[in-house]
N, C-alpha and C positions, 0 to 999 in steps of 0.2 A: 593355539587359537589366533592369537595376535598376528603371528606371521602368515597364516592364512588369509585372514582379512587384509593384511597389507598386501599380500599378492593379488587379491581381488581387486583391490582399490587401483593398484598399478595398471592391472590389465585394463580395467574400465577406462581410467584416466587416459592412458597412451591412445587408446581408441577413439575416445572422445575428442581428443585434440586432433586426431588425424582425420577423422571422418565426421566428427561432430555429434554422432547420434548412434553410437555403437555400443553393443553389449559384448559379452565375452563368453566364448564356448567354454573355456575351462577356468571358471571363476575360482573353483576350489582346487586348483592345482596346489597340492600342500608342500610345504617345506620337507626336505628330506627327512628331518628328525621328528617331524610330527606324525601322529597317530589319527588324527581326526580325518572324517569322512564327511561326505555330503549329507549323510544321515544324521550325523552329529549336529550340522549347523541347520539343517532344514526339516529334521525329523520330529521336532516337537515344538510347541508354541512359543516356550520361553526363548529358546535359542533362535528360532525363526524371527520373533520380535525383535531380537538384538540385531539381526541384519536389517530389519525394517527401520530401526532407530537412526541409521546413517541417513535416511532422507530427511528425517527432522533436522539433522545436522547440516543439511545443505541450505537450509532457508536463510536467506541474506536478511540481516536487520539493516534496515535503509540508512539509518544515520551514524552507525558504528563500524562498517566496513572501512578499512583503510584509514583508521582513527575516525575522526568525524569526516562524513563524505556528504557532499550536496547530493540531494535526491529531489530537489525541488526546481525544475528546469523551465517553468513558465513564467509567470509574473507576479510571484508572491514575495520574493526576497531580493535583497541587494546587500553588498558590502562595499567596502572603499574602492574595489577595483573590479573591472568588468569581468564576467563569467564567461567561460568559452561558448556555452550555449547561448548566451545573449549575442554573440558575435556571429552565430550561425555555425559554429565549429562543434559538430556533434562527434567528432573522432575521438575525443579525449574521454574524461570521466572514467578512466579505467578503475579507479577506486571504488566504484560501485558496480560499472557494467562487466568488466571482464578483467583478466590479469591475475586470477586466483591460481593457487597451486593445490590440485586435488591430492597431490602426494603427502600433504600435510595432514589429511584426514586419518584417524580421528584426532581431533584437537578442539580446544575450548576457545580459540581466538576469534572474536568477531572480526578482526581486522583481515582475515584470510579469504572471508567469503567473497564471491563475485557472482553475479547473476549467471552469466553465460556458461562458464565451466562447470560450476556446481549444479546448475539446472539439468545440463547434459548428462552428467554423473547420475544425478538422481533419477533421471528418465531411465537410463540403463539399469539401475538397481531396481526399479519398480518393474520392468519387463522381466529381470531375473527373478524376482520374487513371484510374479504371476505364472512363470514358467515351471518353476520348482513345485508351486502348488498344484500343478497339473500333472506332474509326474506321478506314474503309479508306483504306490508301495514306498513313497518318499516321506511325505508329510503324514503324521498319525496324530490326531487331535480331535476335539469335539467340534459339532458344526458351528457353534458360537465362534471359536477360535479361528476356524477357516474363514468365516465371513469378516472377522476383524482384519485378518492378514490381507485378504484380496481387497477389502474395502479400502484399506490405508493405500495399497499399491496402485489401485486404480485412481483415487483421488490424487496422489502425489504426481502420477503420470501426467494426468490433465492439469494439475496446478502448475508444475515446472514448466509445461508447454505455455500456459498462459502467461507466466512470467518472461520467457523468452519472447513470445509473440507480440506482447503489448508493447515491445520496444522496437523489436527487428522485423515484425510482420510474420507473414505466413511461414511455415516450415514443413518439411517432411514428416509425416506422423508416424513414427516408428511404434508398432504396437505389439512387437514380438522381440524375444532375445535373438541376437545376431551372432554369427560366426565371424571370427576375425579374418577368415579366409575368403569371404565372399566378396563379390564385387559391390561397390556403392555408386557406380556411375550407370545406373539403370533408372528406368521409369519409376520404379518403386520408390526412390529417394529423391525424387524431383521436387522441388519446393511447391507448395501449395500457397494460395493466397490465404489472408487471415480468416476470411468467412470460412474456407473450407476447413482449415484447421481447426477452428473454433467449434465447428460442428463435431469433429471427433473428439475433441476436449468434453463438450456437453455428454456425448455417449458415455465416456468414463465417469464424469460428475454423477451422471443418473444413475448408473449401475453401482457407484459407491454409496450414493444416498440410500439405496434400496438395501444395502448389506450392512450399514452402520448403525449403531444404536444412537439415540439422543444424547447420550453421554456414556462414557466407559464405567461410570460408577452404578450405572443400571445393570451392568452384566453379572452374571451368576457362577461362572466357571471359577473354580479354586486358583487357577494360574493367572487368569485375568484379574481377579480380586486382589492380588498381590499389590496393585497399585492404587487400590481404592484411596480415595481422598487426595490423590495427586495426579489426577487426569484431566486438568483443566484444559491443557492444550494438546490432548490426543484427539486425533482426527474423528469427528462425528457427523451425524447426518445434517445438523445445521450448516456445518462448514462445507460440506458437499453441495448442498443446495444453494447456499449463498454463491458459490462459484459456478455452479450450473446456470444461475440467473445472470451472473456476471459475464459469463463467457458468451452467452446467447444475446445479451444486450449490446456488449461490444461488437459482436458480428453483425448485428441490426443497424449500428450507428453509422451516421451519413458517410464519413470518410471511408470506413471499411466497406460499406454497401457500395460506394462509388467505385472503389477499386475492383470489387467483384463483378458488379453489374452495370457501372456507369451512371447509377442514379445517386445523386448527392442528397438522399434524404433516407430517414428510417425506414427499414424494411418492416412493414406491419405484421407480417406472420411471425417473424423472429422475436419482434417485440411481445407478441402474444404468448410466445414459448416462454420467454424471459419473465414476463409478468406472472405465469403459473408457476414458475420455480420459486420467485420471490414471495408469491401469494402462499404457496405451500409452507415455505420457512416462516412466515409472518403469523399464519393460521396456527401452527406448531408452537411458536413463542407464546401466542396469545393464550392457547389453551394449557400451556404448561409454563407459567411465569418463573419458575425456580431455575430454569436453564439460563435464559438470557432476558434482560429487560433494560429499559432506557434508565440511566442514572437520574436522580432528581437534579435540578439546576445547581443546588447548593453544593452537590457531590460531582459536578460536571468534570473537573479536572482530575477525577479519580480514573477517568478513561486514559489518562496520559501519564500520569505521574502520582508517585507514592512516596511514603517517607517510612523510615525504620526497615528497609530492605523489603518492605511488601510488593507484592506484584500488582501493578495497575491494570485496569481493564476488567476486573473479575465479573462484573455484572453484565456489561455492555458489549465488550470486544468478543467478537466471535472467533477471528483469526488474528493472532499476534505473532511477532518474531519469536523464534526459539531463543531463550536465554541461555548463552554460553558462559559469559563472565560478568557479573553483577558490577564489577569495578570498571568497565568500560563506560558506563553512564558518567562517572565522575570525570573521566579523562576524554571522553568524546563529546556525548551529547550536551551535557550541561555547559562546559566551558565557552563553547563558540556562540552561544545565544546571549551571554551575560555581557554587561559593560566591560569593557577592556581593562579599565583601572581595578577591577576586583582581583586581578592578578591570578586568574583562573586559566587563562589560555596562552599563555607564554608568549604574549605580544602579538598573537593573530587578531585579525580583524573580526568584528562581531558581525554576524549574520542577522539581519533586521528585517522587519516586514516593510513592504513597500506601502506608499500612500494610496496607490491605485487600488491594492486589493483590499485595504481598510474600508475604502468608500463602498464596497458591497454590504457593510454593516448597515442595517437599516436604524429606524427609530424605535423607541419602546412601544409605540403605537402600532407597530408591524409594517409601516410603510417605508419605501426606499427613500433615501434622503433627497432625492431629486424630485419627488412626488409634491405637488403644489400643497397638499394638505399635511405634509410630514411634520412640519414644525422645525425643520432643521435649520439652525442659525449658524452660518459660516463664522460668524464672530465668536461663537460659542459651541465649537464643533463636537465636543466630547461630552455634552450633557444630553441626557434622555435617549441615549443610543440602546440598541439591542443590548441586553443583558451580558450575552456571551463576549461582547466587546471588552467589557472590564475585567472578565476572566483571562482572557487570551492575550490582550494588547496592553503594554506599559507605555503610558505618556507622560508628558511633561508634568512635573511637580509631584508625581506619584513615589511613595517610598517603596523601594524594592529589595532593600536589605537592612541589617543591623551592623555591617562592618564597621568596627572602630577606626577612626582616622581617615575615612572616606565620605564624600558627599552621598549621603543615604538616599535623597530625593532626587529623581532625574531632573536635569537642567538640559533640555534637548532643543531649546530656542536657539536663534543664529548666534548669539554670544554666549550661550550656556555651556557649563563645563563639560556636558557630554557630547556637545557639538564642536568642541575646540580642543579637547585632550588628544593624545596621540590614538589614532585608530578609532575615532568617534563613530557614533550612529550615523550612517549614510542617508537616513530619511527622516529622523525625528521621534522614532518609535524603538521599542524593544519587544521582545517576544516572551510571553509567560508559559506558553503551552507546554513546552519541554524543558524549560530552563530552571525551574525551581524559585524564581524571582518572587519574592513575597516580603511584607514589611519586617517580619521577625527572622528573616533568614540570618544564619550564623554559619561561620566555615565548618565547624564540627558536623552539622547537620547534613553536609554535602556527601559526606562518606556513606551515608545511608539513604541517599536518594536515588530512587529508581524512575526511569522515564523510558517509554518505548513508543514507538510510532506503530499504531495498530494497521492491519492489512484490511480488515473488514469489521465494521461495528454495526450493530442493530440499527442505529440512526441511519446509516447509509443504505441499508436494506430498504428502509421506508422510502428514501429518495429515488434508489434504483426502480423500486416498485412504481412510484408515481411516474416516473419517466417512461418506463415500459408500457404501462396502462395507456398513458396519454397518446402514445403513438402507435399502439396495437390496432389492429383490424377493428373498426368500429369504436377506436378509442376516443380519449378526451379527458377533461378535468373530472367529469361526472362518471366517468366509466369505471368498471370493476375489472379484475381478472375473472376467469371462470371458476376458481376455487377459492376466493376470499372475498369477504363481504365489504371491505373498504374500497372507497373510491380513490382516485389518484389524488385528488383534492384533499381528502380525508387523511392520507398517509403523508402528505407535505405538512398538513396541519398538526399532525402528531408531533413532528420535530419541532415546528414552530412553538407549539403549546408548551413543550417541554422547557424551551426558552423563555417562558412566560410571556410570549408574544400572542396575540389573539388570532383567530382564523383569518385566512386571506378573505379579503372583500371581493364581492362578485365582479368587480372591475379585473381582478387578476385570474378569474376562473371563467371569463367569457369565451375562451376559445383556446385551442391547442397551443398556437403561437404564443400568446400573452402568458399563458401558464407555464409554458417551457422556460420562458425568461425568468420567472421566479424560482424554477428549478435550478436554472444556472446560477442565479444570485445565492440560493440558499446552498448549494453545494459549495460556493466559493467561502462562504461563512462558516458552515457546520464543519467541513473537512479542510479548513484552512491548515496548511503546513503538514498535511498527512500524505502527500505525495499523490494526490488524486489530480490536482489542478491540470498537470501536464498532460496525462492520459486523457482527461476530460476535453481540454480544448483541441487536442488532436482528433480524437473520434468524433466530436462534433464538427470537424473541418473548420475549427475557429482559430487554430494556432496562428495562422497568418492574418487574421482579422484585426484591422487597426485598432479595434476597442481594446485589445489584450496586447498590444505591442510595446506600449509606453511603461516604463518603469520609473515611478515618480517619487519625489521627496516632498514634504510638508516643511516648508520654510516659514518661520513666524518669528515675530519678537513677543516677549512677555510683558503685559502691561502690568506695571508696578503695583498699581492700585487694585485692580481686579484679578490679577494673575491669570488672566484669559490671553489666548493668542490674539495678537493684532498685526497689521501688516502681512497678511497670509498670503503665501504664494504656493501653487503647486508647480514644482519644477521638474522636468523630463531629465532624469539622469542618463538614461540610455533607452534606445529604441531597439527592442529586439529584432534579429534577423530571422524570419521563418518564412521560408518559401515551401513549394509543394514537395520539394524532396525531403523536407524535414519531417514528414509524416512519419518516416521510418529513420531509425539510426542506420548508419552505415555499419557494414559487417567488416571485420578487419580482413584487409586484403588477402592475407596468408590463407584465410579460411574460404575465400571465394574463388582461388585458383587452383584447386584440387580437382573438382569435378566439373563437368559441364552443366549438371543438373542443380548446381547451388550457386547460382549467380548473385552478383552484388545488387543492392537495392537500388531503385530507379533514382538518378540523379547523382550518385555518388560514384 
């Protein structure tokens, strides 16, 4: 069996590298000594599900591939040396985007996963699964089993296309198993734009949502029930609806709409379709709170980290990375976010929050810090801020661990220890969201520390819904989708209220544009460090906007009497290079010189 699967992997991989989007006619060419047949592999649910499982294994964990890997390419983070993306060099970052070896499947190593190769491999596997389900007299199982297999394959085909396209733009949408002998330099395999590709993704997500259950634990079949109680990450209706809405909202967004139609604005009709998808999900979640619900503020960090080898995100996270190796958290995620002197990251620089991104955190009264009535005091900048600020950001004077023999309180002012030590903070802050920094932190605790960056949370669905409804046909802050009772403004307030902030004042819901600016700010705060910012700024056509190019540090002295910041300065560390061509990443030259119908992205 293992030899058969390895042969299948090699066939798919070789063709994916040569043609980028290929399946294999003879997936099950068996080894000479093997007695397995296609019927053995695809003939029953349990064995067929084993084939489907490899698609779960192709999901990239954003911050653990290539050991730790940068996945935040906009204005959120800094270290002590410039990042390639800040310099406008989008060719690199192979630790996240490309350079993986599909021949290593199956294995449990986070470090081997890359978006490009593993997504194309998974797409080929999805097409194979769908093809085998349709072959007469091959699969024998219940209708429930067939729906689960087909729903997963459709979802994964759409999901992996979304992962490719959100970085590299539109692609040929291959929706069938291919023969290795057929030509690929035909119109069928010509690149589409993102909007065209997204509409095909949406078809797959819609079909998957109609086939899949709310949760696999709701299934009744004996073979399906084998995994009851362990189905948290198995593909379900919520996941398919979330990405149905996400693909449509991306397709509707200004940058992508401009590419397709020349109009630098949201497409109202696509926004309406996205709003309905998110509305369907939110209605389902509201009526069935046992599936997904927002964590209360006191448990907010449970979305991102857990202790005792527990799985974070159990209540709110809808789509999370596949867990391959729990130990990678200790050696990837956690070390790079902590102060260098803790001895966790072998002398590497610490990745820290920028001051400019932190300025998106408003005040406890719900107002932005630059509002005349906010009460923000530049001489006391960390008092009475949005409660999420204190959960996510570590500041000067804060105790962040209990390691013996080390300064346990941060000293990030100009002459402070954490600003003058080897590889200091570059901005005056540290991150708590995925680092595990807390006052009682001890080294033994780190071996059971779990942290994972979610792909989709329920809070983000509320924000997506608010954005889609705001720009749909007849939309605005007071508008609703056609299938859910909540207005765009009310959806945004759900996320604000969870953070113990009051509802938006009328000033910020007076029109689409002013309301959208609050959505932009709320997404910057709620989804900080979760990989959304880079895609948001690009799809909104704001990646090259001057407001988002400066990455800044907060330089200050500490008043010995009050321990408050004095002599404060916001200093520009680097100004990001972001031109029109940076809307999409460049495709590696070796993949764009094979066929006339697979060209390079504009500007590269």
